C-alpha positions in Angstrom: 133.9 99.8 82.6 131.8 97.1 80.7 132.9 94.5 83.3 131.5 96.7 85.9 128.3 97.3 84.2 127.9 93.5 83.7 128.8 92.8 87.4 126.2 95.3 88.7 123.4 94.0 86.3 124.0 90.6 87.6 123.9 91.8 91.3 120.7 93.7 90.6 119.1 90.6 89.0 119.5 88.8 92.3 116.5 90.9 93.6 113.9 90.1 90.9 114.9 86.5 90.7 114.7 86.2 94.6 111.2 87.9 94.6 110.0 85.6 91.8 111.1 82.6 93.9 108.9 83.7 96.8 105.7 82.9 94.9 106.4 79.2 95.2 107.5 79.5 98.9 104.4 81.6 99.9 102.0 79.2 98.1 103.4 76.0 99.6 104.9 76.9 102.9 103.3 80.2 104.3 99.9 80.7 105.8 97.5 82.1 103.2 95.2 84.1 105.4 97.6 86.7 107.1 99.4 88.6 104.2 99.8 91.7 106.3 101.4 90.0 109.3 103.4 87.9 106.7 104.9 91.1 105.4 105.7 92.2 108.9 107.3 88.9 109.8 109.2 89.0 106.6 110.4 92.7 106.7 111.0 93.5 110.3 113.5 90.8 111.2 115.2 91.3 107.8 115.6 95.0 108.5 117.0 94.4 112.0 119.5 91.8 110.5 120.6 94.2 107.8 120.9 97.0 110.4 123.2 94.7 112.5 125.6 94.6 109.5 125.2 98.1 108.4 125.7 99.5 112.0 124.3 103.0 111.1 121.2 104.9 112.0 119.6 107.6 109.9 120.6 111.2 110.3 118.9 114.4 109.6 116.6 114.3 106.6 117.0 110.6 106.2 114.6 110.1 109.1 111.7 111.4 107.2 113.1 110.0 103.8 113.4 106.4 105.3 109.7 106.7 106.4 108.5 107.9 103.0 110.6 105.3 101.2 109.6 102.6 103.6 105.8 103.4 102.9 106.3 103.5 99.2 108.5 100.6 98.7 107.6 98.2 101.6 104.7 99.1 103.8 102.2 100.8 101.6 103.2 98.6 98.9 102.4 95.4 100.9 98.9 96.7 101.7 98.1 97.5 98.2 99.5 94.2 96.9 97.3 92.4 99.6 94.2 94.1 98.1 95.4 93.0 94.6 95.7 89.5 95.8 92.2 89.5 97.1 90.6 91.0 93.9 92.6 90.0 90.9 93.9 86.8 89.2 97.6 86.4 89.9 98.4 86.5 86.2 96.6 89.8 85.6 98.2 91.3 88.8 101.7 90.3 87.7 101.2 91.5 84.2 100.1 95.0 85.6 103.1 95.2 87.9 105.4 94.3 85.0 104.6 97.7 83.5 106.7 99.2 86.4 109.6 99.0 83.9 108.1 101.8 81.7 106.9 103.6 84.8 110.4 103.7 86.4 111.7 105.1 83.1 109.2 107.9 83.2 109.9 108.8 86.8 113.7 108.7 86.1 113.1 111.0 83.3 111.2 113.4 85.3 113.2 113.3 88.6 116.7 112.3 87.6 116.9 113.8 84.1 117.6 110.2 82.6 115.9 110.4 79.2 114.9 106.9 78.3 116.7 105.7 75.2 114.7 104.2 72.4 116.4 100.8 72.8 115.4 100.7 76.5 111.8 101.7 75.9 111.4 99.1 73.2 113.1 96.5 75.4 110.5 97.3 78.1 107.7 97.1 75.7 108.9 93.7 74.3 109.5 92.4 77.8 105.9 93.5 79.0 104.4 91.6 75.9 106.3 88.5 76.9 105.1 88.7 80.4 101.5 88.9 79.1 102.1 85.8 76.9 103.8 83.8 79.8 101.0 84.5 82.2 98.1 84.1 79.8 96.1 87.1 80.9 92.3 86.9 80.2 91.2 84.3 82.7 89.1 85.3 85.7 86.9 88.4 86.5 88.3 91.9 86.5 87.7 93.9 89.5 88.2 97.7 89.1 89.3 98.2 92.6 91.9 95.5 92.1 93.0 97.3 89.0 93.3 100.5 90.9 95.3 99.0 93.8 97.5 97.2 91.4 98.2 100.4 89.5 98.7 102.2 92.8 101.2 99.7 93.9 103.1 99.8 90.7 103.3 103.7 90.8 104.1 103.8 94.4 107.0 101.4 94.2 108.3 102.9 90.8 108.3 106.3 92.4 109.9 105.0 95.6 112.7 103.2 93.7 113.5 106.3 91.7 113.6 108.5 94.9 115.9 105.8 96.3 118.2 106.2 93.3 118.2 110.0 93.7 118.7 110.2 97.3 120.6 106.9 98.1 124.0 108.1 96.5 125.1 109.5 99.9 124.6 106.4 102.0 125.7 102.6 101.9 123.1 100.5 100.4 122.8 98.2 103.3 122.0 101.1 105.8 119.4 102.4 103.4 117.9 99.0 103.0 117.6 98.5 106.7 116.0 101.9 107.3 113.3 101.3 104.7 112.5 97.8 105.8 112.2 98.9 109.5 110.1 102.0 108.6 107.7 100.0 106.3 107.3 97.4 109.0 106.4 100.1 111.7 103.7 101.4 109.4 102.4 97.8 108.7 102.0 96.7 112.3 98.9 98.7 113.2 97.3 97.9 109.9 97.9 94.3 110.5 96.5 94.4 114.1 93.4 96.1 112.9 92.9 93.9 109.8 94.1 90.6 110.8 94.1 90.6 114.6 97.1 89.2 116.7 100.1 87.7 115.0 99.7 84.0 113.7 101.2 81.0 115.2 103.6 79.5 112.8 103.9 75.8 111.9 107.5 74.3 111.2 106.9 74.7 107.5 105.9 78.3 108.0 109.1 79.0 110.0 111.2 77.4 107.2 109.3 79.5 104.6 109.5 82.8 106.5 113.2 82.2 107.1 113.8 81.9 103.3 111.6 85.0 102.4 113.3 87.0 105.3 116.9 86.3 104.4 116.7 85.7 100.6 113.5 87.2 99.4 114.0 90.4 101.6 117.3 91.2 103.1 119.4 90.0 100.3 117.0 91.0 97.5 116.4 94.6 98.8 120.1 95.2 99.3 121.0 94.0 95.8 118.2 96.1 94.3 119.2 99.3 96.2 122.8 98.7 95.4 121.8 98.4 91.7 119.8 101.7 91.9 123.0 103.3 93.2 125.2 102.1 90.4 122.9 101.8 87.3 120.5 104.0 85.4 116.9 103.5 86.8 115.6 102.4 83.4 118.2 99.6 83.4 117.0 98.5 86.8 113.5 98.7 85.9 114.1 96.2 82.8 116.0 93.7 85.0 112.8 93.7 87.2 111.1 91.8 84.4 113.0 88.7 85.6 110.6 88.7 88.6 107.5 87.0 86.7 109.9 85.0 84.6 111.4 83.3 87.8 107.9 82.7 89.2 106.7 81.0 86.0 109.9 78.9 85.6 109.9 77.8 89.3 106.1 77.0 89.1 106.9 74.7 86.2 110.0 73.1 87.6 108.8 72.6 91.4 105.0 72.7 91.3 104.5 71.0 87.9 102.5 73.9 86.3 101.9 74.0 82.6 104.4 75.5 80.1 103.2 75.6 76.6 104.4 77.3 73.4 103.0 80.7 74.4 105.2 80.6 77.6 108.2 79.6 75.6 107.6 82.6 73.2 106.9 84.9 76.2 110.0 83.8 78.0 112.2 84.5 74.9 110.5 88.0 74.5 111.2 88.9 78.2 114.8 87.8 78.1 115.3 89.4 74.8 113.7 92.7 75.8 115.9 92.9 79.0 119.2 92.2 77.0 118.2 94.6 74.3 117.2 97.3 76.5 120.3 97.0 78.8 123.2 96.5 76.4 123.0 99.8 74.4 123.5 101.6 77.9 126.6 99.5 78.4 128.0 100.2 74.9 127.5 104.0 75.1 127.6 104.7 78.8 127.8 108.4 79.4 129.1 110.1 82.6 125.5 110.1 84.1 124.6 106.5 83.1 128.0 104.9 83.8 128.9 102.8 86.8 130.7 104.9 89.2 134.1 104.0 90.7 133.3 105.3 94.1 132.0 103.0 96.9 128.5 103.4 98.4 128.6 105.9 101.2 131.4 108.1 99.6 130.4 111.6 98.6 128.9 111.6 95.2 130.5 113.4 92.3 129.0 116.7 91.4 126.8 115.6 88.4 124.1 117.9 87.1 120.7 116.3 87.3 117.2 117.3 86.6 114.2 117.0 88.9 113.5 118.0 92.4 115.9 118.2 95.3 114.8 117.6 99.0 
């Protein structure tokens, strides 16, 4: 059981590491003035590609579930992040988004009946402090609308991830990934047309950048993330998500030559320590609800009593 737990933690970690790597790619290869079309170009082909492998369309309630989850996790999230990027310093925005680890724990408690353990809560708190140190929050103006948009994006994605964990036990992760990416893209297209006009013409560098964020930063990342949500407690997945800003900072230092001082070293140690501290207790004392199931995605879930709403 511990080997399975470790394996799914590592698979889930692919997602925040891939998302963290897209910061450098976006800054150096992608056009800076079309974030909404960028999200469509990134998510729509990725959704079609994953659907080609999944070979499964939604049925019944999964039509409206895919639309709701696509808005929360992909479409609406991208629009809010666009507002955040226009109004807040990136360090402050990333720090606010890192609080999703705690938000996911609260939603998991309310909707899944997964009471957060003390070690997981402390691990999230330590990790968030580490993110603050790494990013050096305090520089630049603070826009209240940017703060509101950042908190909205954090709450929307956290709620969407927990709903994905609740509803997603009955379908394969690849199918669920494709449905959400496509639904989110459909919502984004009219917004992009109104706000940014027609789709942009891409340079060769832009094509290379979008190929990376589409394949690695979207198709692979979302599939790994949703697979983790099927197999692990939502609190553990939220803690693993703290690797996102860590990856962005590390790659910024290695590739872009950004500064990395003592505060960043301490922050990095706190984030990694918080993730390990918060995740390991679950592995040692896994319960029936928290343990990694033996079944494969798409098989009928075992009848486990869970709190929260049903749809």
